[in-house]
N, C-alpha and C positions, 0 to 999 in steps of 0.2 A: 466463204466457209472457212472454219478454223482448220489449219493444216495439222494432220496427225504425224507425229514424229516417232521414229524407232531409234533405239539406243544401240550403239556399237561400242564394245569394250574389249580392250586387250590388256592383259596383266603382265608386268615384268616382276618376277619374284627372285629376290636374292637370298640364297641359303648359305649361311656361314658353316664351313665344313669342320667336322670334329677331328682335325689333325692336331697333334701335340705341338707342332712347330709351323711357322708361317710358310707361305707358298714358295718364296725364293731365298729364305735364310733360315737360320736355326733358332730364331727368337720364339719364345713361348706365345701361344695363342690364348692363354688363360684369361678368362673374363674377370673383371673386378680388381685387377692388379693396380698398384699405385700408378697414377698418371705418368706417362712418359718413362716407364721403367722397362717395358718389354720392347726395346729398340736397339738397333745397331746401324752401322754405316750403310748396310745394304738396303734395309727397309726405309731408311731416310734418304736414299739416293745420293750419297756422297760421291764426288768425282772419283773415277777409277775403280769403283767396286763392280763386281760381276755377280749377277743373280744365278742361282742354281735351282732348277725346278724340283719341287717336292712331288715325287711320282705317286704318292698316296692320293694327291689331289686328282690326278688322272684316273686312278682306279675308282674313286668315289663318283667322279663325273660320268664315267662309263656305266657304273651301276645305275645311276639315275636315268641315263639315257635308255638302257635296256628295260628298266621298269616302266618307262613311259612310251615304249614302242618306237623309239627313235632309231634312225640309222646312225651307226658309229663311223665317223670319218677316220680313215686309215692314216691320213697325214694332215694334222691340223697345225695352225700357225698362231703363235703369240704375237700380239701387236701392241704398239704404243698408242694410247688414246690421250691426246694432248689437250689439257685445259688447265687454267689457273684457278686455284681455290686455296684458302689459307691452310686447310687440313690435308693438303696433298703436297708435301715438301718437294717431291721430285719434279713437279710440274707436269707429270704425265702418269697415267695409270696403265699397268700392263694388263691387257685384256685380250679378247679375240674379236675379229671383225668378219672378213669374208670367208674364213675357213674355220668355223667353230667345231668343237669336238663331237657334238651330237646335233642331228637335224631331223625334221619331218616326223615328229612323233604325235601322240594324242593320248588323251585320257577320256573316260566316260563319266559324266555326272548324272545324278538322278533328281531333277527338280520335283517337288511334291505335286502329285496329280497330273504330271506331264510325262511324255515319253523320255527315255534316256537321251542325253545329248552328248555328242562327240565334240570335244574341244581340241583343236589342233595345236600342236606345239611347234613353233617355227624353228627354234634352236635352243640348245643348252650350251653355254660356253663357260670356261673358267676364267677367273680374273682375281686380282688382288683388291682388298678393301682399302678405302681411304681412312683418314683419321676422323676425329670427332670434334666439332665445334661446340663449345658450351656457352650458351647465351644467358643463362638464368642466375648469374652470380654478380649482382650489382650492375654497373654500367659497362663493365668490360666483357670482352669475349675471350675465352680461354681455349687453347688447343691441346687435345690429348691425342698423341700419335701412336699410342699402343696398338690401335686397330690397323694401322698401315701395314699392308702385306699379309693380313689375315686372309686365308683362301676362301673364295666364294664360288658358287655356281650361279649363273643367272639363267632363269627359265623364262623364255619369252613366248607368250601365246600368240596365235593368230587372233584377229579381231572377230572371234566367233561367239563372244559372250554378249547376251542381249539384256540381261537384268542383273540387279544387285544380288539377287538370290543365287543366280548361276555363278557370279563372281566369287561369292563366299564359299559355295560348294566346291568350286575349282581350287581355291586357295586351301580349303580344308583337305582336299584330296592330295595336293602337293605336300602339305605338312605331314599328313599321314604316311605318305610314301617315304619321305626322307627319314622319318623316325623309324619305320620298319627296317629300312636299309641300314640304320645306325650311322648315317653320314652327317646328321645335323640334329641338334636338340630342339630346333624350331621354336625357341622361346621368343615370341614376338615382343614381349615387354623388354627383354634385354637386347633386342635388335639382331638376334641370330637368324631370324626370318623376317624379311622386309618386303613390302609389296608396294609397287607403284602402279597406278591405273591410268591408262590412256583412254579417254572418253570422248566420243563425238555423237552427234545426233544427225539424222537425215530424214526427209519426208518419206513416209511409208512407200515402198515400192521402188525407190531410187536406188540404183546400183552403186553410184559414185559415193565414196565416203565423205563425210563432213570434216571440217577442220577440228583437229583434236586438241585437247588440253591434257596435261599430265598432272595427276595429284600424287604428292609424296607425303611422308610422315604419318602413315596409317599403321598403328601398332597393335591392332586387334581386329577380329572379324567384325565386331560391331562398328568400329570406325570405318572399315572398308565399305560396309553396307551404307552407312550414313553419308560418307563422303561421295559415293557414286550417286545416291539419290539427290544430294545437294547440287552436284555439278550438272546432272541432267536437268533439274529444275531451272538452274541458272541459265544454261544454254538455251533452253526452251523460251524463257522470258526474254532473253536478248533478241532471238530471232523473231518472236512475235511482236516485239517493239520496233522491228525494222532494223535492228542492229546487225553487226557482223562478228562472228566468233574469230578471235585471233589465237594463233598457236602459242601457248605459254605453259609454264610450269607453275603449279599452285601448291601451296603448303597448307595441309589440313590442320585446323585448330579445333581439337576435340572439345575443349572447354566452351568455345563460342559456337560450336556446331556449324562452322563455315570455313571456306578455303580462301586464302589470300594469295595474290600474285607474288611470285618469287623472282621470276625472270622470264624473258622470251625463250621459248623452247628451241633447243639446238637441233640441227639436222646432222646426219653422219659426217658430211663434209666439213662441218665446223670443227670437228675434233682432229682432223688431219691424221687419220690412222696410217701407220706404216709398220711393216714387220719389225719386231724388236731385233736389232742387230746382235744383241748379246745372248740370244736364246735360239737354239736350233728348233726346227719343226718337230712336233710330237708324232712319232711313228708308232702305230698300234697294230700289232699282228693279229691274225685270226686266232692263234692259239691263246694269246692274252685275253681276247674277248671271251673265248670259251671258258677260260679259267675264272674270269670274273663272273661270268654267267652262273657257273656252278656254285659260287659263294653267295648268291642272292637267296635270302630266306623266302619262305612261302609268303606271298604278297597278300594284302587284305582282300582283294577281290576273290582270289582262289580260296582263301581261308573262310570267307563268308559263305561261299557255296558249300564247302565241306561241313561247316557247322550246321547248315540246313539239312544236308543229306545224311551225314554220319550221326549227328546227335538229335536230329528231328526237331531242331529249334525253329520257332517262327522267324520270319524275315526281320521283324523288329529286333528280336534278341540278337540275331546274328550280326545285324548292322551295328548295334550298340557295343557288343563285346569285341568286335574286330576293329573298332575305331583306334584302339591303342594296342600295340603289340604286346606289351607287358600284361595288360588286362586280359587279352585273349589267352596268354600262356597261364595266367593265374586261374582262369576258368577251367582250362583243360586239365590242369593239375588237380583242381578240386573235383572235377567230374570223374577222375580215376577211382574215387572212393564212394561213389553213389551209383544207384541204379537209374534214377530219374534225372537226366541231364537238365531238363527244364527247371526242376526244383533248384539245382545248383546255379543255373542261370539267374533265376529270380533273386537268390541270395547275393550273388555278386553284383547284379545291377542295382538292387535296392539297398540292402543293409550295408554291404561293404562300401558302395559308392557314397552312401549317406555319410559314413564316418570320414571317408577321404575328403569329401567336400567341407564338412564341419571343421576338420582339423587342418585343412589345406595341405594334404599329404599326397604323394604319388603312390601308386600301388606297390612300388618297390619298398616303400617305407612302412607299409601296413604291418601291424604287429602279429596278426593271426595268419599262420602259414596256410597254404591250400590244403595240406593234409589235415590240419586241425579242424578247419572249416568243413572239409569233406566228411570227416568222421562224425562231426556233430549233425550234419544233414542226414547221414545214414541212420542216426538214432531217431530222427523224425520218421524216416521210411519204415523203420522197424517198430514204430509205435511205442518206443521207449519214452519219448517226450513229444509233446504237442508242438505245433508251430508257435503258439503263444509262449510256451515255456522256453522254446529254443531262443526266442529273443532275449529272455532273461539270461540264459546260459551264454549267449553271444556277448552280452554286456559284461559278464564276469570274465569271459575269455579276453576281453580287451584290457582288463586290469592286471592280469597275471598270465603266466605261461602254462597253467594247468589245462589238461585236455578236458573236453566236454564230459566224458564219462566220469572223471574224478569229481568235477563240479556237481554233476547231477547226483552222485552218491552223497557228497558232503552236505549239499543243500536239501537233500530229500525231495528232489524234483521229478522223480519217476512218475510217468503218466499212470493214472488209474484206469484200468481196463476191466475191472470187476463189474459184471452186469448187475449182480445183486446189490452192490453198494450204490451204484448209480440209480437203479430202480427205486431204492429206498429214498434217495434224495428227491427224485422226481415226485414220488407219492406225497412226500411232506410238502413240497412246493404247490402241488395241485390243491392240497387241503388248505394251504396258507393263502392262495390267491383264487378264490372261487369266481370272483367277478371276471378276472382275466380268462379263466377257463371257459366261462359262458360266452365271452366275446369270441374266443377262438372257434368254439363249436357253432357260433352263428355266422362264421365265414370270414372273420377278421384275421387273415393269415399273418399279418405283421406281429400279432401277439406271440406267434411261435418264437420269434427272435427274443422276445422278453423272457420267455421260459429258458431258452438256451443260456442267456446271460445270467439268470439266477442260478442255474445249475453250476455254471463255471465259477460264479462268485462263491457259492457254498463249498465247492471243491478246491477253492484257492487256485483255480486255473489248471488243476491236474487231471480232471476228467477228460477222457478221450473224446474230442469233438464228434468224431464219426459215430461212436457208440451212443453219445448223448443224443444226437440227431435221430438215430434209428429208434431208440427207446422212447423218446418224446413223442414221435409220430404215432407209435403204437398206443402209448398210455393216455395221450390227450384225446383220443377218439372215444 
């Protein structure tokens, strides 16, 4: 019989912290600077220099630990991780090993159609980034060491993830949290959020873990999903052919949709960790933890529940609006000016998001303020304009800074609510389309939509849809 295998996945996520200066020196962390310009003797590891810890890094790490239900270690230690690579000029990386700053946390993810799943977090530790090797410029390899010393937190999960979907949900949750906390912009394309996946398979029911491989260089959710699916399939085929999985590091090639061996995967003892003699232990007091806890904003899980209970939004809307902190704030500021929060939600999720996607903008760059949008939506609620006319008003608002009320007056877009005028239109159309009238009276309900369309066409979209529907039902009988 063919053996059924189950997948075991653990993720290591590196988040580049939004500090102005590096973790152990005063060099800038600005992305996109001229290669090898944001450097100094400290981040290059010149002999005789002494690092000094940027305590903003500690604050950010503790924030993430609290947001992911971790225990905060009162005394953590910085260690040297020794390995040779061209983009690591010191020959070692300052990281943490047996005493990380945060331990034993978890987050909850919600796979479609399944029960919520708890994914444990082994540790969150702070470390410095290495430089960057550039391989795509002719036959040479170039080294940019600007990134050396840029502060990171590494978030290491337990091997609790069973599918590619769970992995992407977990990664999305981590990205959402670091953005809410304001500690990382989480731009995967620029490398400020990076994910490595440790993947193994084992026969169903077996408790012992299989031999794992690690996949690197996944810079999008899509690539994470595809890489995991590829590696699971590869390992399955190797075992079914009677082969043996070896522990190795693989590099994901998104263009070829495959992973290539990079090197045999190291174990912890290969790095010869030892406490950094130039840096003292990090001592964190209860009062500092309490102070940091007070600075944490409302987190997405709490905000999601509040949107459902306070605004009466469906779960779908609450999930969508709270994915991004700035979007959730935009919605709330819009909802201040309307009575129907669901209507405001629809406009933010559909029309606003459509423009952002088309123009590749963030919500912070959107030209219509929440107040202007909210006041336009309130005109729909008061039957001053219809939903259809509102879309035209919205388009005008994108072009200039005029308020909806001014645009409606200038363009003569006020909704027609005069029963007599609308009745006259309907009477004329009934006389103009006798065949369609007969079809409706014979039970062809779809013809009703035809008459609605004709009334709206004749009124140039200004007739109140509610009044049109009511009067049509009366008069078509």
